[in-house]
C-alpha positions in Angstrom: 193.3 160.8 93.0 189.9 160.8 91.3 189.3 158.0 88.9 187.0 158.2 85.9 183.8 156.2 86.3 183.3 153.7 83.5 179.6 153.6 82.8 179.6 151.1 79.9 180.4 148.0 82.0 177.8 149.0 84.7 175.2 149.6 82.0 176.0 146.2 80.4 175.7 144.4 83.7 172.4 146.1 84.4 171.1 145.1 80.9 172.2 141.5 81.3 170.7 141.3 84.7 167.3 142.5 83.4 167.5 140.1 80.4 168.4 137.2 82.8 165.5 138.0 85.1 163.1 138.1 82.2 164.3 134.8 80.8 164.1 133.2 84.2 160.5 134.5 84.7 159.4 133.2 81.3 161.1 129.8 81.9 159.5 129.5 85.4 156.1 130.3 84.0 156.5 127.6 81.4 157.4 125.1 84.1 154.4 126.2 86.1 152.1 125.8 83.1 153.5 122.3 82.2 152.8 120.8 85.6 149.4 119.1 86.0 148.5 121.0 89.1 148.8 124.5 90.5 152.2 124.8 92.1 151.5 127.6 94.6 148.3 126.1 95.8 150.1 122.8 96.5 153.0 124.5 98.2 151.1 127.1 100.3 147.7 125.5 101.0 148.6 121.8 101.1 152.0 122.4 102.7 153.7 120.1 100.2 157.4 120.4 101.3 158.7 117.9 98.7 157.2 119.9 95.9 158.7 123.1 97.3 162.1 121.5 97.3 161.6 120.4 93.7 160.5 123.8 92.6 163.5 125.4 94.4 165.8 122.9 92.5 164.2 123.8 89.2 164.6 127.5 90.0 168.3 127.0 90.7 168.7 124.9 87.6 167.1 127.5 85.4 169.3 130.2 87.0 172.5 128.3 86.3 171.4 127.8 82.7 170.5 131.5 82.2 173.7 132.7 83.8 175.8 130.4 81.7 174.0 131.5 78.5 174.6 135.2 79.3 178.2 134.7 80.2 
């Protein structure tokens, strides 16, 4: 039995995913600009593991907030 494909929920999920990624990117850029030093230079060049853990935690926190706002 062939079922009809419902495109509206798939399109809505795609739109929400793009909006969520955009909001996440903007929020992460704001966090990067608010820090007094260059995050990627500290993480990559200086091998600052503690800062990498903090940046990862901030990324997860922003993701949770964005997903909750979209839901």
